PDB file as gemmi writes it, atoms N, CA and C in Angstrom:
CRYST1    1.000    1.000    1.000  90.00  90.00  90.00 P 1                      
ATOM      1  N   MET A   1      21.024 -20.112   7.142  1.00  0.00           N  
ATOM      2  CA  MET A   1      19.760 -20.818   7.242  1.00  0.00           C  
ATOM      3  C   MET A   1      18.614 -19.815   7.114  1.00  0.00           C  
ATOM      4  N   THR A   2      17.604 -20.195   6.408  1.00  0.00           N  
ATOM      5  CA  THR A   2      16.458 -19.320   6.219  1.00  0.00           C  
ATOM      6  C   THR A   2      15.392 -19.625   7.269  1.00  0.00           C  
ATOM      7  N   THR A   3      14.509 -18.669   7.456  1.00  0.00           N  
ATOM      8  CA  THR A   3      13.381 -18.894   8.348  1.00  0.00           C  
ATOM      9  C   THR A   3      12.109 -18.886   7.523  1.00  0.00           C  
ATOM     10  N   THR A   4      11.064 -19.468   8.077  1.00  0.00           N  
ATOM     11  CA  THR A   4       9.813 -19.564   7.330  1.00  0.00           C  
ATOM     12  C   THR A   4       9.095 -18.231   7.241  1.00  0.00           C  
ATOM     13  N   THR A   5       9.546 -17.225   7.983  1.00  0.00           N  
ATOM     14  CA  THR A   5       8.903 -15.916   7.910  1.00  0.00           C  
ATOM     15  C   THR A   5       9.558 -15.003   6.884  1.00  0.00           C  
ATOM     16  N   GLN A   6      10.724 -15.378   6.381  1.00  0.00           N  
ATOM     17  CA  GLN A   6      11.379 -14.576   5.358  1.00  0.00           C  
ATOM     18  C   GLN A   6      10.593 -14.683   4.061  1.00  0.00           C  
ATOM     19  N   THR A   7      10.600 -13.603   3.303  1.00  0.00           N  
ATOM     20  CA  THR A   7       9.977 -13.659   1.991  1.00  0.00           C  
ATOM     21  C   THR A   7      10.931 -14.359   1.025  1.00  0.00           C  
ATOM     22  N   VAL A   8      10.378 -14.819  -0.071  1.00  0.00           N  
ATOM     23  CA  VAL A   8      11.194 -15.452  -1.098  1.00  0.00           C  
ATOM     24  C   VAL A   8      12.260 -14.476  -1.587  1.00  0.00           C  
ATOM     25  N   ARG A   9      11.892 -13.224  -1.734  1.00  0.00           N  
ATOM     26  CA  ARG A   9      12.853 -12.198  -2.161  1.00  0.00           C  
ATOM     27  C   ARG A   9      13.994 -12.053  -1.158  1.00  0.00           C  
ATOM     28  N   GLU A  10      13.670 -12.008   0.130  1.00  0.00           N  
ATOM     29  CA  GLU A  10      14.700 -11.880   1.164  1.00  0.00           C  
ATOM     30  C   GLU A  10      15.667 -13.063   1.128  1.00  0.00           C  
ATOM     31  N   ILE A  11      15.112 -14.237   0.924  1.00  0.00           N  
ATOM     32  CA  ILE A  11      15.962 -15.426   0.842  1.00  0.00           C  
ATOM     33  C   ILE A  11      16.904 -15.310  -0.348  1.00  0.00           C  
ATOM     34  N   ALA A  12      16.370 -14.918  -1.498  1.00  0.00           N  
ATOM     35  CA  ALA A  12      17.191 -14.775  -2.702  1.00  0.00           C  
ATOM     36  C   ALA A  12      18.292 -13.735  -2.508  1.00  0.00           C  
ATOM     37  N   LEU A  13      17.982 -12.645  -1.841  1.00  0.00           N  
ATOM     38  CA  LEU A  13      18.987 -11.603  -1.606  1.00  0.00           C  
ATOM     39  C   LEU A  13      20.059 -12.051  -0.617  1.00  0.00           C  
ATOM     40  N   ASN A  14      19.647 -12.746   0.428  1.00  0.00           N  
ATOM     41  CA  ASN A  14      20.581 -13.160   1.473  1.00  0.00           C  
ATOM     42  C   ASN A  14      21.334 -14.439   1.147  1.00  0.00           C  
ATOM     43  N   GLN A  15      20.770 -15.253   0.278  1.00  0.00           N  
ATOM     44  CA  GLN A  15      21.372 -16.535  -0.074  1.00  0.00           C  
ATOM     45  C   GLN A  15      21.293 -16.697  -1.594  1.00  0.00           C  
ATOM     46  N   PRO A  16      22.219 -16.100  -2.321  1.00  0.00           N  
ATOM     47  CA  PRO A  16      22.165 -16.144  -3.785  1.00  0.00           C  
ATOM     48  C   PRO A  16      22.058 -17.556  -4.365  1.00  0.00           C  
ATOM     49  N   SER A  17      22.571 -18.549  -3.667  1.00  0.00           N  
ATOM     50  CA  SER A  17      22.472 -19.922  -4.165  1.00  0.00           C  
ATOM     51  C   SER A  17      21.029 -20.399  -4.230  1.00  0.00           C  
ATOM     52  N   SER A  18      20.131 -19.726  -3.527  1.00  0.00           N  
ATOM     53  CA  SER A  18      18.715 -20.111  -3.540  1.00  0.00           C  
ATOM     54  C   SER A  18      18.039 -19.757  -4.866  1.00  0.00           C  
ATOM     55  N   ILE A  19      18.606 -18.823  -5.595  1.00  0.00           N  
ATOM     56  CA  ILE A  19      17.998 -18.391  -6.855  1.00  0.00           C  
ATOM     57  C   ILE A  19      17.859 -19.560  -7.818  1.00  0.00           C  
ATOM     58  N   ARG A  20      18.877 -20.382  -7.914  1.00  0.00           N  
ATOM     59  CA  ARG A  20      18.807 -21.559  -8.793  1.00  0.00           C  
ATOM     60  C   ARG A  20      17.683 -22.495  -8.366  1.00  0.00           C  
ATOM     61  N   VAL A  21      17.521 -22.648  -7.066  1.00  0.00           N  
ATOM     62  CA  VAL A  21      16.463 -23.514  -6.548  1.00  0.00           C  
ATOM     63  C   VAL A  21      15.099 -22.950  -6.927  1.00  0.00           C  
ATOM     64  N   PHE A  22      14.904 -21.654  -6.699  1.00  0.00           N  
ATOM     65  CA  PHE A  22      13.622 -21.037  -7.034  1.00  0.00           C  
ATOM     66  C   PHE A  22      13.330 -21.170  -8.527  1.00  0.00           C  
ATOM     67  N   GLU A  23      14.340 -20.982  -9.348  1.00  0.00           N  
ATOM     68  CA  GLU A  23      14.139 -21.112 -10.789  1.00  0.00           C  
ATOM     69  C   GLU A  23      13.809 -22.551 -11.170  1.00  0.00           C  
ATOM     70  N   GLN A  24      14.471 -23.499 -10.537  1.00  0.00           N  
ATOM     71  CA  GLN A  24      14.231 -24.921 -10.806  1.00  0.00           C  
ATOM     72  C   GLN A  24      12.774 -25.288 -10.521  1.00  0.00           C  
ATOM     73  N   PHE A  25      12.215 -24.728  -9.456  1.00  0.00           N  
ATOM     74  CA  PHE A  25      10.855 -25.053  -9.052  1.00  0.00           C  
ATOM     75  C   PHE A  25       9.826 -24.065  -9.587  1.00  0.00           C  
ATOM     76  N   GLY A  26      10.266 -23.097 -10.389  1.00  0.00           N  
ATOM     77  CA  GLY A  26       9.342 -22.138 -10.972  1.00  0.00           C  
ATOM     78  C   GLY A  26       8.743 -21.168  -9.962  1.00  0.00           C  
ATOM     79  N   ILE A  27       9.518 -20.820  -8.938  1.00  0.00           N  
ATOM     80  CA  ILE A  27       9.063 -19.906  -7.891  1.00  0.00           C  
ATOM     81  C   ILE A  27       9.553 -18.501  -8.215  1.00  0.00           C  
ATOM     82  N   ASP A  28       8.625 -17.571  -8.303  1.00  0.00           N  
ATOM     83  CA  ASP A  28       8.946 -16.177  -8.614  1.00  0.00           C  
ATOM     84  C   ASP A  28       9.551 -15.525  -7.374  1.00  0.00           C  
ATOM     85  N   TYR A  29      10.817 -15.142  -7.471  1.00  0.00           N  
ATOM     86  CA  TYR A  29      11.514 -14.544  -6.326  1.00  0.00           C  
ATOM     87  C   TYR A  29      11.760 -13.054  -6.500  1.00  0.00           C  
ATOM     88  N   CYS A  30      11.366 -12.496  -7.650  1.00  0.00           N  
ATOM     89  CA  CYS A  30      11.694 -11.092  -7.870  1.00  0.00           C  
ATOM     90  C   CYS A  30      10.485 -10.190  -8.102  1.00  0.00           C  
ATOM     91  N   CYS A  31       9.407 -10.714  -8.576  1.00  0.00           N  
ATOM     92  CA  CYS A  31       8.273  -9.837  -8.913  1.00  0.00           C  
ATOM     93  C   CYS A  31       7.042 -10.220  -8.092  1.00  0.00           C  
ATOM     94  N   GLY A  32       6.070 -10.830  -8.721  1.00  0.00           N  
ATOM     95  CA  GLY A  32       4.811 -11.156  -8.062  1.00  0.00           C  
ATOM     96  C   GLY A  32       4.930 -12.047  -6.846  1.00  0.00           C  
ATOM     97  N   GLY A  33       5.848 -12.999  -6.872  1.00  0.00           N  
ATOM     98  CA  GLY A  33       5.990 -13.919  -5.751  1.00  0.00           C  
ATOM     99  C   GLY A  33       6.945 -13.441  -4.686  1.00  0.00           C  
ATOM    100  N   ALA A  34       7.591 -12.320  -4.916  1.00  0.00           N  
ATOM    101  CA  ALA A  34       8.631 -11.844  -4.009  1.00  0.00           C  
ATOM    102  C   ALA A  34       8.130 -11.588  -2.594  1.00  0.00           C  
ATOM    103  N   SER A  35       6.852 -11.274  -2.450  1.00  0.00           N  
ATOM    104  CA  SER A  35       6.339 -10.971  -1.117  1.00  0.00           C  
ATOM    105  C   SER A  35       5.820 -12.212  -0.393  1.00  0.00           C  
ATOM    106  N   LEU A  36       5.837 -13.363  -1.053  1.00  0.00           N  
ATOM    107  CA  LEU A  36       5.373 -14.591  -0.415  1.00  0.00           C  
ATOM    108  C   LEU A  36       6.408 -15.094   0.571  1.00  0.00           C  
ATOM    109  N   SER A  37       5.952 -15.584   1.712  1.00  0.00           N  
ATOM    110  CA  SER A  37       6.881 -16.148   2.682  1.00  0.00           C  
ATOM    111  C   SER A  37       7.274 -17.548   2.251  1.00  0.00           C  
ATOM    112  N   GLN A  38       8.411 -17.987   2.728  1.00  0.00           N  
ATOM    113  CA  GLN A  38       8.873 -19.346   2.431  1.00  0.00           C  
ATOM    114  C   GLN A  38       7.841 -20.348   2.935  1.00  0.00           C  
ATOM    115  N   LYS A  39       7.275 -20.105   4.092  1.00  0.00           N  
ATOM    116  CA  LYS A  39       6.294 -21.030   4.666  1.00  0.00           C  
ATOM    117  C   LYS A  39       5.116 -21.201   3.721  1.00  0.00           C  
ATOM    118  N   ARG A  40       4.621 -20.110   3.164  1.00  0.00           N  
ATOM    119  CA  ARG A  40       3.463 -20.172   2.269  1.00  0.00           C  
ATOM    120  C   ARG A  40       3.808 -20.891   0.967  1.00  0.00           C  
ATOM    121  N   VAL A  41       4.970 -20.604   0.416  1.00  0.00           N  
ATOM    122  CA  VAL A  41       5.388 -21.238  -0.830  1.00  0.00           C  
ATOM    123  C   VAL A  41       5.595 -22.738  -0.629  1.00  0.00           C  
ATOM    124  N   CYS A  42       6.252 -23.096   0.433  1.00  0.00           N  
ATOM    125  CA  CYS A  42       6.618 -24.496   0.646  1.00  0.00           C  
ATOM    126  C   CYS A  42       5.462 -25.339   1.176  1.00  0.00           C  
ATOM    127  N   ARG A  43       4.394 -24.717   1.580  1.00  0.00           N  
ATOM    128  CA  ARG A  43       3.225 -25.439   2.058  1.00  0.00           C  
ATOM    129  C   ARG A  43       2.426 -26.026   0.897  1.00  0.00           C  
ATOM    130  N   GLN A  44       2.636 -25.520  -0.287  1.00  0.00           N  
ATOM    131  CA  GLN A  44       1.910 -25.998  -1.452  1.00  0.00           C  
ATOM    132  C   GLN A  44       2.316 -27.446  -1.731  1.00  0.00           C  
ATOM    133  N   PRO A  45       1.400 -28.244  -2.278  1.00  0.00           N  
ATOM    134  CA  PRO A  45       1.683 -29.668  -2.520  1.00  0.00           C  
ATOM    135  C   PRO A  45       2.980 -29.887  -3.296  1.00  0.00           C  
ATOM    136  N   GLY A  46       3.788 -30.807  -2.814  1.00  0.00           N  
ATOM    137  CA  GLY A  46       5.021 -31.169  -3.507  1.00  0.00           C  
ATOM    138  C   GLY A  46       6.190 -30.249  -3.241  1.00  0.00           C  
ATOM    139  N   ASN A  47       5.989 -29.157  -2.540  1.00  0.00           N  
ATOM    140  CA  ASN A  47       7.078 -28.202  -2.380  1.00  0.00           C  
ATOM    141  C   ASN A  47       7.933 -28.422  -1.142  1.00  0.00           C  
ATOM    142  N   ARG A  48       7.735 -29.533  -0.455  1.00  0.00           N  
ATOM    143  CA  ARG A  48       8.664 -29.859   0.638  1.00  0.00           C  
ATOM    144  C   ARG A  48      10.063 -30.073   0.079  1.00  0.00           C  
ATOM    145  N   ARG A  49      10.088 -30.462  -1.199  1.00  0.00           N  
ATOM    146  CA  ARG A  49      11.384 -30.634  -1.861  1.00  0.00           C  
ATOM    147  C   ARG A  49      12.120 -29.311  -1.976  1.00  0.00           C  
ATOM    148  N   VAL A  50      11.383 -28.209  -1.997  1.00  0.00           N  
ATOM    149  CA  VAL A  50      12.022 -26.886  -2.090  1.00  0.00           C  
ATOM    150  C   VAL A  50      12.882 -26.646  -0.856  1.00  0.00           C  
ATOM    151  N   ILE A  51      12.353 -26.965   0.310  1.00  0.00           N  
ATOM    152  CA  ILE A  51      13.114 -26.760   1.547  1.00  0.00           C  
ATOM    153  C   ILE A  51      14.397 -27.580   1.519  1.00  0.00           C  
ATOM    154  N   ALA A  52      14.284 -28.838   1.132  1.00  0.00           N  
ATOM    155  CA  ALA A  52      15.473 -29.693   1.068  1.00  0.00           C  
ATOM    156  C   ALA A  52      16.486 -29.135   0.073  1.00  0.00           C  
ATOM    157  N   ALA A  53      16.008 -28.653  -1.065  1.00  0.00           N  
ATOM    158  CA  ALA A  53      16.906 -28.091  -2.074  1.00  0.00           C  
ATOM    159  C   ALA A  53      17.561 -26.805  -1.584  1.00  0.00           C  
ATOM    160  N   LEU A  54      16.804 -25.974  -0.862  1.00  0.00           N  
ATOM    161  CA  LEU A  54      17.376 -24.742  -0.306  1.00  0.00           C  
ATOM    162  C   LEU A  54      18.466 -25.068   0.713  1.00  0.00           C  
ATOM    163  N   GLU A  55      18.191 -26.051   1.549  1.00  0.00           N  
ATOM    164  CA  GLU A  55      19.186 -26.449   2.550  1.00  0.00           C  
ATOM    165  C   GLU A  55      20.444 -27.006   1.892  1.00  0.00           C  
ATOM    166  N   ALA A  56      20.235 -27.804   0.847  1.00  0.00           N  
ATOM    167  CA  ALA A  56      21.387 -28.354   0.122  1.00  0.00           C  
ATOM    168  C   ALA A  56      22.186 -27.246  -0.545  1.00  0.00           C  
ATOM    169  N   ALA A  57      21.504 -26.285  -1.155  1.00  0.00           N  
ATOM    170  CA  ALA A  57      22.185 -25.161  -1.800  1.00  0.00           C  
ATOM    171  C   ALA A  57      22.945 -24.335  -0.777  1.00  0.00           C  
ATOM    172  N   SER A  58      22.355 -24.162   0.380  1.00  0.00           N  
ATOM    173  CA  SER A  58      23.010 -23.405   1.446  1.00  0.00           C  
ATOM    174  C   SER A  58      24.282 -24.117   1.893  1.00  0.00           C  
ATOM    175  N   GLY A  59      24.218 -25.426   2.011  1.00  0.00           N  
ATOM    176  CA  GLY A  59      25.379 -26.216   2.404  1.00  0.00           C  
ATOM    177  C   GLY A  59      26.477 -26.149   1.367  1.00  0.00           C  
ATOM    178  N   ARG A  60      26.101 -26.216   0.096  1.00  0.00           N  
ATOM    179  CA  ARG A  60      27.082 -26.116  -0.979  1.00  0.00           C  
ATOM    180  C   ARG A  60      27.748 -24.753  -0.971  1.00  0.00           C  
ATOM    181  N   ALA A  61      26.966 -23.708  -0.683  1.00  0.00           N  
ATOM    182  CA  ALA A  61      27.522 -22.359  -0.680  1.00  0.00           C  
ATOM    183  C   ALA A  61      28.581 -22.218   0.409  1.00  0.00           C  
ATOM    184  N   ARG A  62      28.350 -22.826   1.567  1.00  0.00           N  
ATOM    185  CA  ARG A  62      29.301 -22.736   2.665  1.00  0.00           C  
ATOM    186  C   ARG A  62      30.564 -23.523   2.366  1.00  0.00           C  
ATOM    187  N   GLU A  63      30.437 -24.623   1.613  1.00  0.00           N  
ATOM    188  CA  GLU A  63      31.588 -25.458   1.318  1.00  0.00           C  
ATOM    189  C   GLU A  63      32.485 -24.866   0.244  1.00  0.00           C  
ATOM    190  N   ASP A  64      31.910 -24.033  -0.644  1.00  0.00           N  
ATOM    191  CA  ASP A  64      32.667 -23.457  -1.761  1.00  0.00           C  
ATOM    192  C   ASP A  64      33.752 -22.518  -1.284  1.00  0.00           C  
TER     193      ASP A  64                                                      
END                                                                             
């Protein structure tokens, strides 16, 4: 499970399944956006779906 204080980069490193989610939503997880926290990214309009997608990806990763 991720926390809202983790950066997008930290999430991508710790939860590789999140990379697909970030790419799907056009979230930069490796360069310019890497220092953004999950809270800041997901606070933007329409990005509540990002949290749900990250949670779903995390669940799929555990089931695999």
